[in-house]
N, C-alpha and C positions, 0 to 999 in steps of 0.2 A: 757824349759829355754828361757827366754825372751832376746831380744837384742834391746835396745833403745840407742840413742846417742844424744849428744848435737850437733854433726855434722855427716853427713853420713859416714865419714871415720873412726869414732870411734865406736867400738863395745864393748859390755859388756858381755864377755863370762861367767862371774861369777855373778850369781844372788842368793841371800840368803834371804829367808823369811820363817816364820815371825822372826823378830829380836826384842828382848826386848832391848830398848835403853834409856840410860840416858846421856844427854849432859849438860855440864857446860861451859857457855861462860863467859869470863871475860876480864878485862883490865890488862895491865902490862906496865912496863917502855919502852917507845918507843926507847930511846937512847940505852938501853941494847940490844934490838932485832935488831936495825940497825947494831950495831957492830957484833952481832952474825951471821947475815945473809949476811953481806957484802962479806965475802970470798966465799959465795955460789953464788954470782952474783944476789942476790935477795934483795928486800926491803920490810919491813913490811908496811901494810896499816896503814895510820895515821888516827886513829879514835879519832878526837878531842884532839890530842896531846898524845894519848896513843896507844899502840899496842893492837890488839885484839887476844886473844887466845881461842881455842876451845878444850875441852876435851870430848871425846866420849867413853862411856862405852857401851858394847854390849854383850848380851847373845844369842847364836844361835847354830845351828847345820850345819855341812857341811859333806855330804856323811855319814850321820847317826851319826857323832861324835859330842857330845856336847862340847862347849868351850866358854870361855869369852875372851873379848879383851878390852884394853884401849888404845886410841891414844891421843897424845898431839900434836896439830898443831897450827901454827901461820898464821893469815890471811895476804896475800900479797897484794901489791899495783898493780893496773892495769897498771899504767904508771908512768912517771917521777915525776908527781906532788904528788903522793902517797896518794891522797885524794879520789881515787876510788878503792873499793875492787876488788881483782882479785881471783887468786887461793889460795891454801894453801901450807904451808911448813910442812911436817911431821917430827917433831923433834925427836920423839921416840914413839914406840908402844909396847904393851905387849900382849902375848897370853898365855892362861893357858895350852895349849898342846905344849910340847917341839918340837914335830915333825913339827907342823904347823909353829912355830916360825922359825925353821930352813929352811923350804921351802920358807917362806917369804924372809928371808935374802939371801938365795942362788939363788933362781929362779927369784924373783921379785926385788931384791936389795932394799928391804924395811927395815927400822931400827927396827926390832922386836926383843924382848927379852922375856924370860920366866917370867911370872908373872900372878897371879890370881886376877881377878877383881870380886868384889861383887857389886851388884846394886839392887835398888828397883825403878821400873818405875811408881810408884803411891805414892802419899803423905802418909806418910812422906818419901820423896825420899832420896836415899843415893847413893854414888859412892865411892868405895874404892879399893885400890891396895895393894896387899901383895906380897912380893918377898922373897922366901926362908923362909916363915913363919913369916917374919917381916913386920908389917904394915908400908907403906911409904907414903900413901896418903889416906885421907878420907874427904869427904864433906857430910853433912847430914842436913836434916830438923828435928826439934824436934817434930813436930806434923803435922797432915793433915791441909790443908788450901785450899781455893778456888783458881782456876787457874785465871790468868789475861787474857788468850786468849786460844782458842782451834780451830783447823782447820787443813786442809791438808797443808803440807809444803814440798818443794822440794829443795835440794841443789845439784847442778851439776857443776863440774869443774875439773880443773887440780890439782893434788897433787904432789908437787915437793919432790924429795928424796935427803937426805944428800949425799954429795960427799964422806964422809968417809965410807959409806956403799956400794955405787955403784962404789967405787974406781975410781972416776973421780976428777979432780981438783976442781970442784964446783958442784952445783946441776944440773947436766947435764941430769938427767933422771926424768921421771914423769909417773904417770898413771892417768887415769880419773875415777871419781867416781860419783855415783848418789845415794843419800840417800833421801828416801821419806816415807811419812806416816802421819797418824793422829797424831797431835802434841799438847801437853798441855804445855803452858808456864807459869812459876812462877818466879817472881822477886826473886833474892837471897837477903835475909834479913840479913845483917851483925850482927844486934842486936840479932837475934834468931838463924840463921843457923850457922853451924860450918865448918871450914876448918882447916885441920891438915896436915902439910908437914913434913916428916922425911927424908931428903936427904940421899942417899946412893950411893956409887960408881957404883952400879949395875943399877941405874936409874938416869942417869945424867940429864934427863929432869926435874925431880923433883927438883933437885938443881937449875936449870934455873928458874923454877917457883918461888922458894924462892928468888933467887937473883934479879929477875925482879919485885918483889912485886906483884905477881899475886893476883888480887882481883875479885872474882866471881861476876857476875852481874845477870845472868839468868840461870834458869833450863829449859831444854826442855826434856819432857818425851814422849816416844813412846812405846806403848805396843805391836805393831805389825808392825814394820817398814820393808821396803825393802831396802837392800843394794846391789848395783851393782858395779862391778869393771872391768876395762879394763886390757889389758896386759900392761907391762912397755915399754915406748917409750923413744927414745933419744929426748932430748929437741929440737934439731935442725932438727928432722925428718920431712918429708913432712906431715905426718899424724898429728903430734903435732901442726905444724904451721897452718895447715888447720883448726884445731879446736881452733885457737886463741892463740896458744902458751901456753895453759893451763889456760889462764886468761878468763874463761867464766863461772862464777858462775851464778846460777839462784836461787833466794829464793822467 
């Protein structure tokens, strides 16, 4: 098991590979996410007047158990000007194994619920979420097409957790993550690709996507990614501050 870090005080006790991964990056209403994150003591990154959202679907194994995940996150600003990207805010996530979702909530204070993710990490790509047998999210390409870029890519930074899950007044807890691997990038084509949202009380983040006018911009496909995760830290802890308070992404 490897241990690499963005700062010597941060360790990654959890390393999973290979991970089949489909990410969908897009834009959403900045005012909506400012209001949503203000009680958490956080601010969204201002990406040319819009918020930046990242959905990551993954298919992997842990301790021999196969499972799928889908996470919905918002890019945060590094400082008061909001024009420099920082860490991420994990709005909600879903795991296909109920026991794993429970462990995430109870031991790591992460906002996981039970849900099954489907994905295809090669064109025609797709990413979908089903909860209780009901489809609530789906994005797909209609046919294969050439990639716009391919190469190794790394994201490393702090992931802030909702106060409602960690039972704190705001986003007082975070973990650090490192996602890496050979990546294929495809622009999302609104005239061809599809996005379907069916909000449900069991997936409030899907409702937030709809309410904030989420518009996908880019597919990122990895057929053999590596996912690494630290323990959960207090936001004001010495370790978190030494690593830049969570605002230390690298792409």
